[in-house]
N, CA and C of each residue as an Amber inpcrd file, in Angstrom:
protein
   426
 134.8390000 109.5260000  76.0650000 134.1030000 109.8320000  75.1900000
 135.6120000 110.4510000  73.9440000 135.7050000 109.5550000  73.1030000
 136.8740000 109.9310000  72.5430000 136.2730000 110.4850000  71.6040000
 136.8690000 111.4370000  71.3990000 136.2420000 112.9740000  69.9070000
 137.4560000 112.9750000  68.5210000 138.4120000 111.9250000  69.0180000
 139.5420000 110.9800000  67.7830000 139.0100000 111.4470000  66.8060000
 139.2550000 111.7230000  65.6610000 138.5870000 111.3460000  64.0510000
 139.3200000 110.1910000  64.3740000 138.0170000 109.7140000  63.2090000
 138.3860000 108.0930000  62.7170000 139.1870000 107.9570000  61.6310000
 139.6440000 108.7670000  60.4780000 140.8510000 108.8180000  59.6550000
 142.3680000 109.0580000  60.1070000 142.1620000 109.2640000  61.4120000
 143.7000000 109.4150000  62.2350000 143.7480000 108.0040000  62.2700000
 143.1160000 107.1520000  62.3200000 143.3290000 105.4980000  63.1210000
 143.7010000 104.6470000  61.5860000 143.3840000 105.6280000  60.4550000
 144.3640000 104.3400000  58.9670000 145.4080000 104.7000000  59.1720000
 146.1750000 105.9370000  59.4660000 147.6550000 106.0240000  59.4470000
 148.7210000 105.2650000  60.4420000 149.5310000 104.6050000  59.8790000
 150.4850000 103.5620000  60.1550000 151.3720000 104.2780000  61.1150000
 151.4640000 104.7000000  62.7610000 151.8290000 105.0360000  63.3180000
 153.6020000 104.7610000  63.5310000 154.6190000 104.9850000  63.8690000
 155.3970000 104.1960000  64.0810000 155.6570000 104.0550000  65.3070000
 156.4690000 103.5770000  66.1900000 156.7300000 102.5790000  67.1370000
 156.4000000 104.0610000  68.6650000 156.9060000 105.2350000  67.8420000
 156.8070000 106.4430000  69.0680000 155.8300000 106.9190000  68.3500000
 154.3110000 106.8480000  67.7170000 153.4050000 107.4130000  67.5640000
 153.7070000 108.4300000  66.7530000 154.0510000 108.1260000  64.9490000
 154.7330000 109.2190000  64.5900000 154.5790000 109.2450000  63.5430000
 154.5410000 109.4010000  62.1360000 154.5330000 109.5410000  60.2740000
 155.8040000 110.1400000  60.2210000 156.7790000 109.9200000  59.0600000
 156.9730000 110.7480000  58.0810000 156.2180000 111.7770000  57.3660000
 156.3880000 112.8040000  56.8830000 155.2090000 114.1130000  55.9150000
 156.2200000 114.8630000  55.5760000 156.2610000 114.0940000  53.6400000
 156.6180000 115.3630000  53.0660000 155.7590000 116.3270000  52.4340000
 156.1780000 118.1380000  52.4300000 155.7470000 118.8920000  52.1230000
 156.3190000 119.3830000  51.0080000 155.2250000 119.3060000  50.1240000
 155.3420000 119.5980000  48.7080000 154.4450000 120.9310000  48.5310000
 155.3400000 121.6800000  47.3900000 155.1620000 122.9730000  46.9000000
 153.5250000 122.6610000  45.6700000 152.5310000 122.7310000  46.5250000
 151.3080000 122.4980000  45.1620000 151.6920000 122.6870000  44.0410000
 152.4790000 123.9480000  43.6550000 152.0130000 125.1030000  41.5030000
 153.3820000 124.5820000  40.8940000 154.5410000 123.9370000  42.2320000
 155.8910000 123.2150000  41.1480000 155.8430000 122.1370000  41.3750000
 155.2700000 120.8330000  42.5390000 156.0230000 120.4780000  42.5470000
 157.0150000 119.6150000  43.6150000 157.8170000 120.6960000  43.6900000
 158.9020000 120.7170000  44.2740000 158.7480000 119.9570000  45.7070000
 159.8030000 119.0900000  46.0000000 159.6050000 119.0280000  47.6250000
 160.7040000 119.8260000  48.4030000 159.5960000 120.6660000  49.0510000
 160.6410000 121.5450000  49.8500000 161.2140000 121.0020000  51.2870000
 160.2540000 119.7040000  52.4250000 161.0700000 119.4250000  53.2290000
 160.3170000 117.6840000  53.9230000 160.9760000 117.2200000  54.7460000
 159.7590000 116.1730000  55.3260000 160.9370000 116.3400000  56.6560000
 159.3250000 116.5130000  57.7240000 159.3640000 116.6790000  59.0250000
 158.0830000 114.8910000  58.7630000 157.4490000 115.4080000  60.9400000
 157.0180000 114.3500000  61.5680000 155.8660000 115.1160000  62.1110000
 154.7840000 114.1480000  62.2060000 153.2600000 114.6420000  62.7220000
 153.4500000 113.2150000  64.0860000 152.5170000 113.8000000  64.6900000
 151.9990000 113.4380000  66.2090000 150.3220000 112.9420000  65.3540000
 149.7810000 111.8810000  66.4090000 148.2150000 112.0330000  65.5930000
 147.5330000 113.9190000  65.9960000 147.7420000 114.0740000  67.6210000
 147.6980000 115.7980000  67.2760000 147.6550000 116.4550000  66.0490000
 149.5080000 116.3880000  66.1530000 149.9210000 116.9930000  64.5250000
 148.8650000 117.4080000  63.8920000 148.9070000 115.7030000  62.9740000
 147.8720000 115.9780000  62.0910000 146.7730000 116.3300000  61.5900000
 146.5490000 116.1330000  63.3120000 144.8360000 116.4400000  63.5570000
 144.7290000 118.2960000  63.0180000 145.8630000 118.6640000  64.1610000
 145.2680000 120.2890000  64.1390000 145.9270000 120.7350000  62.4480000
 146.3940000 120.1030000  61.8810000 146.8000000 120.6020000  60.8930000
 145.7850000 120.6280000  59.1470000 145.3550000 119.1320000  59.7600000
 143.7670000 119.5270000  59.2440000 142.5550000 120.1670000  59.1400000
 142.7600000 120.1010000  60.7520000 141.1750000 121.2030000  61.5840000
 141.8650000 122.8010000  60.7430000 143.0360000 123.0480000  61.1890000
 143.3260000 125.2890000  60.8710000 143.9280000 125.3800000  59.2380000
 144.8750000 124.1440000  58.8590000 144.8070000 124.6410000  57.7280000
 145.9190000 124.9910000  57.1960000 146.7240000 124.8110000  58.2670000
 148.2570000 125.2260000  58.2000000 149.2160000 124.2400000  58.2230000
 150.5650000 123.9950000  58.2920000 151.0060000 122.4830000  58.4880000
 151.6760000 122.8930000  60.0920000 151.8130000 121.2680000  61.0570000
 151.7140000 121.8670000  62.4620000 152.6160000 120.0020000  62.3450000
 153.9300000 120.1990000  62.6830000 154.2900000 118.8810000  63.3910000
 155.1010000 118.7700000  64.4840000 155.9390000 117.4330000  64.6550000
 156.2640000 117.0130000  65.7750000 157.8860000 117.2590000  65.8610000
 157.8990000 118.4150000  66.6560000 159.7420000 118.3840000  66.7480000
 160.7310000 117.2750000  67.4780000 160.8510000 116.2160000  66.8760000
 161.2800000 114.7590000  67.4760000 162.4520000 115.9040000  68.7430000
 163.6790000 116.2540000  68.2240000 164.3230000 116.8390000  69.2540000
 163.9310000 117.6260000  70.0700000 163.1330000 118.6520000  70.4050000
 162.4470000 119.7300000  71.5280000 160.7400000 118.8590000  71.7310000
 160.5750000 117.1440000  71.5400000 159.8570000 117.0420000  71.9050000
 158.8870000 118.0120000  72.2490000 157.7560000 118.6380000  71.2230000
 157.0340000 119.0830000  71.3390000 155.9720000 119.3440000  69.4470000
 154.4700000 120.0630000  69.7460000 154.8560000 120.4170000  68.8730000
 155.1280000 121.7110000  68.1600000 155.3990000 122.3870000  66.4890000
 155.3510000 123.4400000  66.0840000 154.5190000 123.5710000  64.6240000
 154.2440000 124.6310000  64.9700000 153.7000000 125.3020000  63.6080000
 154.4740000 126.1240000  62.6180000 154.3110000 125.0670000  61.5660000
 155.4560000 125.8690000  60.7050000 155.3770000 127.2920000  60.3700000
 156.8680000 128.2890000  60.7830000 156.1190000 129.4590000  60.6510000
 155.8680000 130.2250000  61.3210000 156.1350000 129.8270000  62.5290000
 155.4910000 130.2620000  63.9950000 156.8480000 131.3060000  64.5500000
 157.8890000 130.5880000  64.5700000 158.6260000 131.9080000  64.0940000
 159.6090000 132.9300000  63.3060000 159.5830000 131.9810000  61.6570000
 160.0750000 132.6030000  61.1040000 159.3100000 133.5950000  59.7350000
 157.7190000 133.2000000  60.0820000 156.3310000 134.2440000  59.4550000
 155.9930000 132.9910000  57.8790000 157.0970000 131.9290000  57.5590000
 157.4480000 130.6390000  56.2070000 156.1980000 130.0490000  56.8340000
 154.9280000 130.1500000  56.9400000 154.1880000 129.2140000  56.8870000
 153.5500000 128.4800000  55.9820000 153.2610000 127.3480000  56.1770000
 152.6680000 126.1750000  54.6750000 151.1540000 126.2020000  54.6090000
 150.0110000 126.8980000  53.9570000 149.5370000 126.8660000  53.7860000
 148.7120000 125.6440000  53.0670000 148.2470000 124.6160000  53.6790000
 147.4030000 123.3390000  53.3530000 146.4320000 123.3010000  52.1610000
 146.3510000 122.5440000  51.1540000 145.7750000 122.3690000  50.4260000
 145.5690000 120.8910000  49.4530000 146.1450000 120.2800000  50.0540000
 145.6100000 118.7020000  50.1930000 146.5600000 117.4620000  51.2230000
 146.0810000 116.7050000  51.7750000 146.6100000 115.8610000  52.3020000
 146.1390000 114.5210000  52.0510000 147.3650000 114.1120000  51.8490000
 147.1810000 112.4180000  51.0390000 147.9030000 111.5460000  51.9560000
 147.2520000 110.7080000  51.6760000 147.9340000 109.4620000  52.7920000
 148.8130000 108.3140000  51.7300000 149.9050000 108.2100000  51.7330000
 150.6910000 107.1580000  50.5440000 149.6420000 105.4390000  50.3380000
 149.7990000 104.3540000  49.8300000 149.4520000 103.1970000  49.9440000
 149.6120000 102.2900000  51.1590000 150.6300000 102.5110000  51.6850000
 150.9880000 101.7610000  52.8550000 150.1790000 102.6550000  53.9790000
 149.5550000 103.9510000  53.9410000 149.8040000 104.7360000  55.2320000
 150.0540000 104.8470000  56.1220000 151.9800000 105.0670000  55.3680000
 152.5510000 104.9930000  56.2810000 153.4580000 106.2460000  56.3100000
 153.0310000 106.9880000  55.3390000 153.6960000 108.3830000  55.3110000
 152.9630000 109.5950000  54.2790000 152.8360000 110.1960000  55.3930000
 152.0990000 111.6800000  54.5310000 152.3360000 112.7090000  53.6740000
 151.5850000 112.9220000  52.4510000 151.8130000 114.1070000  51.6230000
 151.2750000 115.2860000  51.5930000 151.6820000 116.7700000  52.1460000
 150.7250000 117.4850000  52.4820000 151.3740000 118.9290000  51.0970000
 149.9650000 119.0880000  50.5520000 150.7120000 119.4710000  49.1930000
 150.1050000 121.3820000  49.6420000 151.6170000 121.9490000  49.8980000
 151.0920000 123.2960000  50.4730000 151.5090000 124.6150000  49.5380000
 151.1560000 125.7640000  49.9680000 151.4400000 126.3360000  49.2150000
 152.7220000 127.5580000  50.3140000 153.9510000 127.5560000  50.1120000
 154.3630000 127.9210000  50.9550000 154.3690000 129.4810000  51.5290000
 154.1410000 129.7270000  52.4970000 154.0400000 131.1960000  52.0960000
 155.8190000 132.3010000  52.7840000 155.8300000 133.1590000  51.8780000
 157.1540000 133.4230000  52.1260000 158.6770000 133.4070000  51.5310000
 158.4820000 131.9130000  50.4610000 159.1340000 131.1610000  49.5710000
 160.0570000 130.6850000  50.3780000 160.0780000 129.8800000  50.8120000
 161.4800000 129.6000000  52.3310000 160.8710000 128.7160000  53.4520000
 161.5460000 127.3790000  53.1360000 160.8030000 126.0270000  53.4590000
 161.6850000 125.9010000  54.4740000 163.3970000 126.3740000  54.4510000
 164.2630000 125.1670000  55.1650000 164.8160000 126.7860000  56.3230000
 164.9610000 125.8460000  56.8490000 165.5870000 127.1920000  58.4160000
 166.5430000 127.6110000  58.4010000 167.2920000 127.0110000  56.9700000
 168.3040000 127.5370000  56.9500000 168.6400000 128.9870000  55.6020000
 167.3730000 129.2010000  55.7500000 166.9010000 130.5020000  54.8660000
 167.3450000 130.2080000  53.2530000 167.1460000 128.2760000  53.2000000
 166.7760000 128.3640000  51.7830000 165.5530000 128.1150000  50.9360000
 164.9750000 127.9850000  49.5750000 163.6530000 127.5870000  49.4480000
 163.4220000 126.3560000  50.2520000 164.3680000 125.3360000  49.7820000
 163.4540000 123.7680000  50.4010000 165.2570000 123.4930000  51.6970000
 164.8340000 121.9240000  51.5150000 165.7170000 121.7670000  52.3310000
 166.8470000 120.2200000  52.0120000 166.4610000 120.6400000  50.7180000
 166.8380000 119.1470000  49.6160000 168.1150000 120.3300000  48.7920000
 169.4610000 120.9540000  50.0020000 170.1290000 121.8290000  49.8090000
 171.4670000 121.2900000  48.9180000 171.9240000 119.8060000  49.1840000
 172.8860000 119.2810000  49.3810000 173.2720000 118.2860000  48.5560000
 173.7020000 118.4530000  47.4730000 173.6580000 117.4020000  46.1390000
 175.2680000 116.5330000  46.1680000 174.9090000 115.1060000  45.6690000
 176.7800000 114.1010000  46.1640000 177.3980000 113.7520000  45.2930000
 178.0760000 114.7720000  45.4140000 179.2300000 115.1040000  44.0300000
 180.1170000 114.8200000  43.8810000 180.8790000 113.4310000  43.4170000
 182.7180000 113.1190000  43.3590000 182.4400000 113.1380000  45.0790000
 180.9540000 111.4770000  45.6230000 181.3550000 111.2290000  46.9470000
 181.4540000 112.2730000  47.6610000 180.3390000 113.0500000  47.5710000
 181.3730000 114.4610000  48.5300000 179.9960000 114.9930000  48.2850000
 179.1330000 116.1230000  49.8600000 178.2160000 116.8600000  49.8070000
 178.7030000 118.0620000  49.2890000 177.9550000 117.9290000  48.0400000
 178.4350000 119.9390000  47.7650000 176.6850000 120.9510000  47.8640000
 176.8230000 121.7610000  48.8860000 175.8660000 123.2270000  48.2840000
 175.3820000 123.9450000  46.8780000 174.3270000 122.8920000  46.3520000
 174.2630000 123.4070000  45.5680000 172.3960000 124.8920000  44.9800000
 172.4720000 124.9000000  46.5510000 171.2930000 125.9140000  46.4640000
 171.4120000 127.0400000  47.3060000 171.1610000 128.7340000  47.0890000
 171.5350000 129.4770000  47.8500000 170.7120000 129.7920000  49.0240000
 171.3860000 130.6080000  49.8490000 170.5050000 131.0130000  51.2090000
 170.1700000 132.1550000  50.9430000 168.4070000 132.3570000  50.9450000
 168.0040000 133.4830000  50.4940000 166.9790000 135.0860000  51.0440000
 167.9230000 134.1980000  52.1310000 167.5430000 134.7860000  53.4290000
 168.4190000 134.6000000  54.5190000 169.1420000 134.9810000  55.1420000
 169.8030000 134.9630000  56.4110000 169.3900000 134.4270000  57.4990000
 169.9100000 133.1490000  58.1850000 168.6440000 132.3260000  59.0370000
 168.6330000 133.9770000  60.8780000 170.2200000 134.4710000  60.6210000
 169.9020000 135.3810000  62.2810000 168.3200000 136.4890000  61.3520000
 168.8240000 136.7870000  60.4990000 168.0100000 138.1270000  59.4430000
 165.9390000 137.1320000  60.3180000 165.9260000 135.6610000  59.7610000
 164.4170000 135.3170000  60.1590000 164.2670000 135.3410000  60.9270000
 165.5150000 135.1800000  61.6130000 164.7270000 134.9510000  63.5250000
 165.1430000 135.6620000  64.6720000 165.9460000 136.7880000  64.0650000
 165.9070000 137.7040000  64.8990000 165.1260000 138.5110000  65.3510000
 163.7100000 138.4360000  64.0390000 162.8180000 139.3120000  63.9140000
 162.2590000 139.0590000  64.8410000 161.4090000 137.3110000  64.6230000
 161.3650000 136.6270000  65.7660000 161.5740000 136.7820000  67.1450000
 162.6010000 136.8460000  67.4980000 162.6180000 136.7950000  69.1230000
 162.7010000 137.9720000  69.3280000 162.9730000 139.5260000  68.4850000
 162.3120000 140.2500000  69.5990000 161.2910000 140.9320000  69.5850000
 160.3660000 140.6000000  68.5160000 158.8910000 140.4190000  68.8830000
 159.1820000 139.5230000  70.3460000 159.0410000 138.5260000  70.4650000
 158.9400000 138.0240000  71.8410000 159.5180000 138.6280000  72.9360000
 160.3620000 139.2530000  73.1990000 160.9780000 139.7410000  73.9240000
 159.8780000 141.0410000  73.9580000 159.5610000 142.0790000  73.1050000
 158.4390000 142.9350000  73.5960000 157.0610000 142.7570000  73.8320000
 156.9640000 141.5690000  73.6470000 155.2910000 140.7220000  74.3620000
 155.9530000 140.0660000  75.2560000 156.7540000 140.3160000  76.0890000
 157.1610000 139.0150000  77.1960000 157.5250000 140.9790000  78.2290000
 157.9300000 142.2450000  78.0200000 157.9500000 143.2890000  78.0720000
 156.4560000 143.7490000  78.5730000 155.5830000 143.3090000  77.7180000
 153.5450000 144.0360000  78.2160000 153.7070000 143.6170000  79.0500000
């Protein structure tokens, strides 16, 4: 018996079984990032109330903030008119959405035919991810 929620059938998944997902800060309207979800990621996101994405490079699910602590609390999940893009209205915890340590992933602007970095690093990625690596080591040593 299939226990897949029927609302997932309304999403137009691409040939790889994925859908692009835009994460937008609900309070400010700022677009934070674009990522991908498969059916399981979208179902888990709806179930847990926190963003779960599909990593195309690692070919596995990842919970946003599982290493950095910068989780995305879901306020709304929306589907566009064509059914092929999901919008997450989120509360970005920790104020950083990008793995580079910036507020959002769209930190480069095209200026005079070159990409210019226009957003500051709020926290060094080494600092953000060192804590999670150290925590993982402590857990492994138990």
